ZADREN-527817 format. One record per residue (C-alpha): residue number from 1; residue in one letter; x, y, z. Coordinates in Angstrom, 1 decimal. Layout:
% residues N
(NUM, A, (X, Y, Z));
...
This chain:
% residues 341
(1, M, (-129.0, 69.0, 152.8));
(2, A, (-126.6, 66.6, 151.4));
(3, R, (-126.2, 63.3, 149.8));
(4, M, (-123.8, 61.3, 148.7));
(5, F, (-123.8, 58.2, 146.8));
(6, S, (-122.3, 56.4, 143.9));
(7, L, (-122.4, 56.5, 140.3));
(8, G, (-120.6, 53.5, 139.8));
(9, K, (-117.1, 51.9, 139.6));
(10, S, (-114.3, 53.1, 137.4));
(11, K, (-112.0, 49.9, 135.3));
(12, E, (-110.2, 50.0, 138.7));
(13, N, (-112.9, 49.0, 140.6));
(14, R, (-112.9, 52.8, 142.6));
(15, E, (-116.1, 54.4, 143.2));
(16, L, (-117.7, 57.5, 141.3));
(17, W, (-118.8, 59.5, 144.0));
(18, A, (-121.8, 62.1, 143.6));
(19, L, (-123.0, 64.6, 146.0));
(20, E, (-126.4, 65.8, 145.5));
(21, L, (-127.3, 69.4, 147.7));
(22, S, (-131.0, 70.1, 148.0));
(23, N, (-133.2, 70.6, 150.8));
(24, N, (-134.7, 67.5, 150.4));
(25, P, (-131.8, 65.2, 148.8));
(26, G, (-133.0, 62.1, 147.4));
(27, A, (-136.5, 63.2, 146.9));
(28, T, (-137.9, 63.0, 143.3));
(29, E, (-139.5, 66.4, 143.2));
(30, A, (-140.5, 69.0, 140.2));
(31, K, (-137.8, 70.4, 140.4));
(32, P, (-134.9, 71.6, 137.9));
(33, N, (-131.5, 69.1, 138.2));
(34, A, (-127.9, 70.6, 137.1));
(35, R, (-125.4, 69.1, 137.4));
(36, Y, (-121.5, 69.9, 137.6));
(37, V, (-118.8, 67.3, 136.5));
(38, A, (-115.2, 67.3, 137.0));
(39, N, (-111.6, 65.6, 136.1));
(40, M, (-112.6, 63.8, 133.1));
(41, H, (-109.3, 64.3, 132.2));
(42, G, (-107.1, 62.9, 135.0));
(43, D, (-104.3, 65.3, 134.7));
(44, E, (-106.5, 68.1, 135.4));
(45, P, (-107.5, 67.9, 138.9));
(46, A, (-108.0, 71.4, 139.6));
(47, S, (-112.2, 71.0, 139.0));
(48, R, (-112.0, 68.0, 141.9));
(49, Q, (-111.3, 70.8, 144.3));
(50, L, (-112.9, 73.8, 143.0));
(51, L, (-116.5, 71.7, 143.2));
(52, L, (-115.6, 70.2, 146.9));
(53, G, (-115.3, 73.7, 147.7));
(54, L, (-118.7, 74.6, 146.1));
(55, A, (-120.1, 72.0, 148.0));
(56, E, (-118.5, 73.8, 151.3));
(57, W, (-119.3, 76.6, 150.4));
(58, L, (-123.6, 76.4, 149.7));
(59, C, (-123.5, 74.6, 153.1));
(60, Q, (-122.1, 77.0, 154.7));
(61, Y, (-123.7, 80.0, 153.3));
(62, H, (-127.5, 78.6, 152.0));
(63, T, (-129.3, 80.8, 154.8));
(64, T, (-127.4, 83.7, 154.1));
(65, D, (-126.6, 83.8, 150.4));
(66, S, (-129.7, 84.8, 148.4));
(67, R, (-128.0, 82.5, 145.5));
(68, A, (-127.5, 79.3, 147.7));
(69, A, (-130.8, 79.4, 149.0));
(70, E, (-132.1, 79.7, 145.5));
(71, I, (-130.1, 76.6, 144.8));
(72, V, (-130.5, 74.9, 147.3));
(73, N, (-134.0, 75.4, 147.8));
(74, G, (-135.9, 75.4, 144.2));
(75, M, (-133.8, 72.6, 142.5));
(76, H, (-131.5, 69.8, 143.1));
(77, L, (-127.6, 70.4, 142.2));
(78, Y, (-125.1, 67.3, 141.8));
(79, L, (-121.5, 67.4, 142.0));
(80, V, (-119.1, 64.7, 140.8));
(81, P, (-115.6, 65.7, 142.1));
(82, T, (-114.2, 63.0, 139.5));
(83, V, (-114.8, 60.8, 137.0));
(84, N, (-111.9, 59.5, 135.7));
(85, P, (-110.2, 58.4, 139.4));
(86, D, (-107.8, 56.0, 137.8));
(87, G, (-106.2, 58.6, 135.5));
(88, F, (-105.6, 60.9, 138.4));
(89, D, (-104.0, 58.5, 140.2));
(90, L, (-101.4, 58.1, 137.6));
(91, R, (-101.8, 61.3, 136.7));
(92, Q, (-102.5, 60.9, 132.9));
(93, R, (-105.2, 62.4, 130.7));
(94, H, (-106.7, 58.9, 129.9));
(95, N, (-107.8, 56.0, 132.0));
(96, I, (-106.6, 53.0, 133.3));
(97, E, (-107.3, 51.5, 129.1));
(98, D, (-105.3, 54.7, 127.9));
(99, V, (-109.1, 55.8, 126.8));
(100, D, (-109.9, 59.7, 126.2));
(101, L, (-113.2, 59.6, 128.7));
(102, N, (-114.5, 62.9, 126.1));
(103, R, (-114.1, 60.9, 123.3));
(104, D, (-116.0, 57.7, 124.5));
(105, F, (-119.4, 58.8, 124.1));
(106, P, (-122.2, 57.9, 121.1));
(107, D, (-121.6, 60.7, 118.9));
(108, P, (-125.1, 62.3, 117.5));
(109, L, (-123.4, 63.6, 114.4));
(110, L, (-122.5, 60.0, 113.5));
(111, L, (-124.7, 58.1, 114.9));
(112, G, (-128.0, 60.4, 114.7));
(113, T, (-129.8, 62.5, 117.3));
(114, T, (-132.6, 59.9, 118.3));
(115, G, (-131.7, 57.9, 121.5));
(116, L, (-128.5, 57.4, 121.4));
(117, P, (-128.4, 54.6, 123.6));
(118, P, (-124.6, 52.9, 124.8));
(119, T, (-122.9, 51.3, 121.6));
(120, G, (-121.4, 48.4, 124.1));
(121, K, (-118.1, 50.0, 123.8));
(122, E, (-118.0, 52.9, 126.2));
(123, Q, (-115.7, 52.5, 129.1));
(124, P, (-117.1, 51.6, 132.3));
(125, E, (-116.9, 55.2, 133.5));
(126, T, (-118.8, 56.3, 130.5));
(127, L, (-121.5, 53.9, 130.8));
(128, A, (-121.9, 54.5, 134.5));
(129, L, (-122.7, 58.2, 133.4));
(130, M, (-124.9, 57.6, 130.5));
(131, Q, (-127.0, 55.7, 132.4));
(132, W, (-127.0, 58.3, 135.6));
(133, M, (-127.6, 61.0, 133.1));
(134, S, (-130.0, 59.0, 130.9));
(135, A, (-132.5, 58.1, 134.3));
(136, T, (-132.2, 61.8, 135.7));
(137, H, (-134.1, 64.6, 133.7));
(138, F, (-131.1, 66.9, 133.9));
(139, V, (-131.8, 70.7, 132.4));
(140, A, (-128.0, 71.9, 132.5));
(141, S, (-124.6, 70.6, 133.1));
(142, A, (-121.1, 71.4, 133.1));
(143, S, (-117.9, 69.2, 132.3));
(144, L, (-115.2, 71.3, 133.9));
(145, H, (-111.6, 71.1, 132.1));
(146, E, (-108.5, 73.1, 132.3));
(147, G, (-105.7, 73.7, 130.1));
(148, A, (-107.4, 77.4, 128.8));
(149, V, (-109.8, 79.9, 130.6));
(150, V, (-113.3, 79.6, 128.3));
(151, A, (-116.8, 78.3, 128.1));
(152, N, (-117.1, 76.0, 125.5));
(153, Y, (-120.6, 75.1, 123.9));
(154, P, (-122.1, 72.4, 121.3));
(155, W, (-121.8, 71.2, 118.7));
(156, D, (-117.8, 70.0, 119.6));
(157, G, (-118.3, 67.8, 116.4));
(158, M, (-118.7, 69.2, 112.8));
(159, T, (-121.6, 69.5, 110.9));
(160, D, (-120.4, 70.4, 107.8));
(161, P, (-117.0, 70.2, 106.5));
(162, N, (-116.8, 73.6, 104.8));
(163, N, (-117.7, 75.2, 108.0));
(164, T, (-115.7, 75.6, 111.0));
(165, Y, (-118.8, 76.7, 113.1));
(166, S, (-120.8, 74.0, 114.0));
(167, A, (-124.2, 75.6, 115.0));
(168, S, (-127.0, 73.2, 117.5));
(169, P, (-130.5, 74.0, 116.8));
(170, D, (-130.0, 75.8, 120.3));
(171, D, (-127.1, 78.1, 119.2));
(172, A, (-128.0, 81.0, 120.5));
(173, T, (-129.2, 79.7, 123.9));
(174, F, (-125.8, 78.0, 124.2));
(175, R, (-124.2, 81.4, 123.4));
(176, H, (-126.4, 83.0, 126.0));
(177, L, (-125.3, 80.5, 128.6));
(178, A, (-122.0, 80.3, 127.6));
(179, S, (-121.8, 84.0, 128.2));
(180, V, (-123.4, 84.2, 131.7));
(181, Y, (-120.5, 81.9, 133.1));
(182, A, (-118.0, 83.7, 131.1));
(183, D, (-119.5, 87.6, 132.2));
(184, A, (-120.0, 85.7, 136.1));
(185, H, (-116.6, 84.9, 136.3));
(186, S, (-113.8, 87.2, 137.1));
(187, D, (-112.1, 87.6, 134.0));
(188, M, (-112.7, 84.8, 131.9));
(189, H, (-115.3, 87.4, 129.7));
(190, D, (-111.7, 89.5, 128.8));
(191, S, (-110.1, 86.8, 126.9));
(192, I, (-107.9, 87.9, 124.2));
(193, E, (-107.9, 84.5, 122.0));
(194, F, (-111.9, 83.6, 122.4));
(195, A, (-113.9, 86.6, 122.0));
(196, G, (-116.7, 86.9, 125.2));
(197, G, (-114.9, 84.4, 126.8));
(198, I, (-116.8, 81.4, 125.0));
(199, T, (-116.2, 79.5, 122.0));
(200, N, (-118.0, 77.4, 119.8));
(201, G, (-116.3, 73.8, 120.7));
(202, A, (-115.9, 73.1, 116.7));
(203, Q, (-114.4, 76.2, 115.5));
(204, W, (-112.1, 76.1, 118.4));
(205, Y, (-110.7, 72.2, 117.7));
(206, P, (-113.7, 69.6, 116.5));
(207, I, (-113.8, 66.2, 118.5));
(208, S, (-116.1, 63.1, 117.9));
(209, G, (-117.7, 61.5, 120.5));
(210, G, (-118.0, 64.6, 123.5));
(211, M, (-120.2, 64.7, 126.7));
(212, Q, (-121.4, 67.4, 125.7));
(213, D, (-123.1, 66.6, 122.5));
(214, W, (-124.4, 63.4, 123.7));
(215, A, (-126.1, 65.0, 126.2));
(216, Y, (-128.0, 67.8, 124.7));
(217, A, (-128.8, 65.1, 121.7));
(218, S, (-129.8, 62.0, 124.1));
(219, G, (-130.3, 63.9, 127.5));
(220, Q, (-131.7, 67.4, 126.3));
(221, C, (-129.5, 69.1, 128.6));
(222, M, (-127.9, 72.1, 128.3));
(223, E, (-124.3, 71.7, 128.6));
(224, L, (-121.4, 73.4, 128.5));
(225, T, (-117.7, 72.5, 128.6));
(226, V, (-115.9, 75.4, 130.9));
(227, E, (-112.3, 75.4, 131.0));
(228, M, (-110.9, 76.8, 134.2));
(229, S, (-107.1, 77.3, 134.4));
(230, Q, (-104.9, 77.7, 131.4));
(231, D, (-102.7, 75.7, 133.9));
(232, K, (-103.4, 71.9, 134.4));
(233, W, (-101.8, 71.0, 137.7));
(234, P, (-102.1, 74.6, 139.6));
(235, A, (-100.4, 74.8, 142.8));
(236, A, (-102.2, 74.4, 145.7));
(237, D, (-101.4, 78.0, 147.3));
(238, L, (-103.3, 79.5, 143.8));
(239, L, (-106.8, 77.3, 144.3));
(240, P, (-108.2, 79.4, 146.7));
(241, G, (-107.8, 82.6, 144.2));
(242, L, (-109.2, 80.0, 141.2));
(243, F, (-112.2, 79.2, 143.4));
(244, E, (-112.9, 82.9, 144.0));
(245, A, (-113.0, 83.3, 140.0));
(246, H, (-114.9, 80.7, 139.5));
(247, L, (-117.9, 80.9, 142.4));
(248, P, (-120.0, 83.3, 141.0));
(249, A, (-120.1, 82.1, 137.6));
(250, L, (-120.8, 78.4, 139.3));
(251, L, (-123.5, 80.0, 140.9));
(252, A, (-124.8, 82.2, 138.0));
(253, F, (-125.0, 79.1, 135.7));
(254, P, (-127.6, 76.6, 136.5));
(255, L, (-129.4, 79.3, 138.4));
(256, A, (-129.6, 80.9, 134.4));
(257, A, (-130.4, 77.5, 132.9));
(258, A, (-133.0, 76.7, 135.5));
(259, F, (-135.0, 79.7, 136.3));
(260, S, (-134.9, 81.7, 133.0));
(261, G, (-137.2, 81.6, 130.3));
(262, L, (-140.4, 79.7, 129.5));
(263, R, (-140.6, 76.7, 132.9));
(264, G, (-144.2, 75.4, 134.0));
(265, D, (-145.6, 71.8, 134.3));
(266, V, (-148.7, 69.7, 132.2));
(267, H, (-150.5, 67.8, 133.5));
(268, Q, (-154.1, 66.3, 132.3));
(269, L, (-157.2, 66.7, 134.2));
(270, L, (-159.2, 63.5, 135.7));
(271, P, (-162.9, 63.9, 135.1));
(272, T, (-165.2, 61.9, 137.6));
(273, A, (-167.3, 59.0, 136.2));
(274, Q, (-169.7, 61.1, 134.9));
(275, G, (-167.1, 63.1, 132.7));
(276, N, (-167.4, 66.0, 135.1));
(277, A, (-164.2, 68.1, 135.8));
(278, T, (-162.2, 68.0, 138.9));
(279, D, (-159.4, 69.6, 140.5));
(280, D, (-157.5, 66.5, 140.4));
(281, D, (-154.9, 65.4, 138.0));
(282, I, (-152.0, 63.3, 136.8));
(283, P, (-148.5, 64.6, 134.9));
(284, L, (-148.5, 64.2, 130.8));
(285, P, (-145.8, 63.3, 129.0));
(286, A, (-145.7, 65.8, 126.7));
(287, V, (-143.3, 67.3, 124.3));
(288, I, (-142.5, 70.8, 124.2));
(289, T, (-141.2, 73.0, 121.3));
(290, V, (-140.2, 76.8, 120.7));
(291, Q, (-140.9, 77.7, 117.0));
(292, G, (-138.0, 78.2, 115.2));
(293, I, (-135.8, 75.7, 117.1));
(294, D, (-135.4, 72.6, 115.7));
(295, H, (-135.3, 70.2, 119.1));
(296, A, (-137.8, 69.6, 121.2));
(297, I, (-137.8, 69.1, 125.5));
(298, H, (-139.8, 66.6, 127.1));
(299, A, (-141.1, 67.2, 130.2));
(300, S, (-140.2, 64.7, 133.3));
(301, A, (-142.3, 62.4, 135.1));
(302, L, (-143.6, 64.6, 136.8));
(303, G, (-145.0, 67.0, 134.0));
(304, N, (-142.3, 69.6, 134.8));
(305, Y, (-140.5, 71.2, 131.9));
(306, Y, (-137.6, 74.1, 131.5));
(307, S, (-137.2, 76.0, 128.1));
(308, I, (-134.8, 78.5, 127.9));
(309, S, (-134.4, 79.6, 124.4));
(310, R, (-133.3, 83.0, 122.4));
(311, D, (-134.9, 84.2, 119.0));
(312, Q, (-131.7, 83.2, 116.8));
(313, H, (-133.3, 86.7, 114.3));
(314, S, (-133.5, 89.6, 116.8));
(315, K, (-131.5, 91.7, 118.5));
(316, G, (-133.1, 91.0, 121.8));
(317, W, (-134.7, 88.3, 124.0));
(318, Q, (-138.2, 87.0, 122.6));
(319, W, (-139.8, 84.3, 124.5));
(320, R, (-141.9, 82.8, 122.3));
(321, C, (-144.7, 80.7, 122.8));
(322, A, (-144.6, 77.0, 123.3));
(323, Q, (-146.6, 74.6, 121.6));
(324, L, (-147.7, 71.2, 123.5));
(325, Y, (-148.0, 67.9, 122.4));
(326, A, (-149.2, 65.5, 124.6));
(327, A, (-150.5, 61.9, 124.5));
(328, M, (-153.3, 62.8, 126.4));
(329, H, (-156.4, 65.4, 126.0));
(330, H, (-157.6, 67.6, 129.0));
(331, M, (-154.7, 69.3, 129.6));
(332, R, (-154.9, 71.7, 132.6));
(333, P, (-155.6, 75.1, 131.1));
(334, C, (-152.6, 77.3, 130.4));
(335, S, (-153.7, 79.8, 133.0));
(336, S, (-153.4, 77.6, 135.8));
(337, L, (-149.9, 76.0, 134.5));
(338, G, (-147.6, 77.2, 136.2));
(339, Y, (-146.2, 79.1, 133.4));
(340, H, (-143.1, 81.4, 134.1));
(341, V, (-142.6, 83.6, 131.4));
């Protein structure tokens, strides 16, 4: 149920290891993909250990715990314990080239939100992440840090110099997902500094070149930045308690992102030579838009898509109709698409 592979190498030629957890690791399936990425800042190492603990816990309890079973059987969860092994070795925030990797991504608020390919100036660690994220259809992600206890959501960059709050098109959805994490945590939601244990990135402090903004704009991935501990280098005997505090949240977040809201697949029925309908089909390169949200998502190469969207103007949740724009016609009727609302 586990597969270890390398995303690439750091500037000092260290492997950037990733671990995939699934009942069918290595397979390309019409299941949601989610990821946790840790230790982007070399002097924030606790998340390295927590992800290893999460991997062990899922392997141990996937047959007895319903949350673990749903993750392992229903999706592919990827864990990257460190993307800055050189910085970790030096006990410093930046990589060996003195670059903050969480300021090294193409910035959608500066460069535009279409495409966002590498600029050629990225560090090897950043480039490895970008290439992997672009090649894998991720639904959700969280980058794990230390220095506070809060769930941070896009935008990190400023959209209006006169307004410190920088709302993305999916602002309400991001606030919901951040609250899913904070509410499941033992005490993050009780924060005095951050109402409900969540914060808009730019309202806390604006940055340019952060991973979560790039992942959302370019990879269509709902990414949070989770600050896991006030102490950037907690003592080893505090790690078990830190893991227990975060475990329910680490399980709740990918499950909420993958299995809430509107999800399904888009296929084209293949007619016979005479033009008659058949039961054979192929996936379509569909674009899914949700009314009132100016941010489309794309179905994967297998035709599956996942869209969790909150009505920005209502007091409750309202799942709106998705409009499917496909490159071809003869789409399978909605009743047999496998939509779940």
